[in-house]
C-alpha positions in Angstrom: 1.1 -6.8 -14.5 -1.8 -5.9 -12.3 -0.1 -6.4 -8.9 0.6 -2.9 -7.6 2.0 -3.6 -4.2 4.1 -6.3 -2.5 1.0 -7.7 -0.7 -0.7 -7.9 -4.1 2.3 -9.8 -5.5 2.5 -12.1 -2.4 -1.2 -12.9 -2.8 -0.7 -13.7 -6.4 2.2 -16.0 -5.5 0.2 -17.7 -2.8 -2.8 -18.1 -5.2 -0.4 -19.8 -7.7 0.6 -22.1 -4.8 4.3 -21.1 -5.1 6.3 -22.1 -2.0 8.5 -19.0 -2.4 8.0 -15.5 -3.9 11.2 -16.0 -5.9 9.4 -18.7 -8.0 6.7 -16.3 -9.0 9.2 -13.6 -9.6 11.4 -15.8 -11.9 8.4 -17.0 -14.0 6.1 -14.0 -14.2 8.2 -10.9 -13.5 10.9 -10.9 -16.2 10.6 -7.6 -18.1 12.1 -6.2 -21.2 14.6 -3.4 -20.5 12.2 -0.8 -22.1 9.5 -1.9 -19.7 11.8 -1.4 -16.8 12.7 2.1 -18.0 9.0 3.0 -18.4 8.2 1.8 -14.9 11.1 3.7 -13.3 10.0 6.8 -15.2 6.4 6.4 -14.0 7.5 6.0 -10.4 9.1 9.4 -10.4 5.8 11.0 -11.6 3.6 9.3 -9.0 2.8 11.3 -5.9 4.4 9.9 -2.7 2.0 9.0 0.0 3.0 10.5 3.3 2.6 8.2 6.3 -0.3 10.2 7.6 -2.3 10.5 4.3 -4.5 7.6 5.1 -5.2 8.8 8.6 -6.1 12.3 7.2 -8.6 10.8 4.8 -10.1 8.7 7.5 -10.4 11.6 9.9 -11.9 13.9 7.3 -14.7 11.4 6.8 -15.8 11.3 10.4 -18.8 13.2 11.6 -18.3 15.8 14.3 -19.8 13.3 16.9 -17.5 10.5 15.8 -14.5 12.9 15.8 -15.3 14.0 19.3 -15.4 10.3 20.4 -12.0 9.7 18.7 -10.5 12.7 20.4 -11.7 11.4 23.8 -10.1 8.0 23.1 -6.8 9.6 22.1 -6.8 11.9 25.1 -7.4 8.9 27.4 -4.6 7.0 25.8 -2.2 10.0 26.0 -3.0 10.4 29.6 -2.2 6.8 30.4 
């Protein structure tokens, strides 16, 4: 119930020493139909992360000096 992503779910499966994710799924994942409906409804209300959201957050946390260094690295890479 606490695994939020596939990597979380895979880590849980590995921690349980299951050879295959399907084993974990068949034992721990069965849900009642009303649970499925609630989860589907919640998915629609969650904001969708855009691919560059994490990058925007990371860049916004950089100091001006670090941002300048990053821009130089990117410029060098683009020039190559």
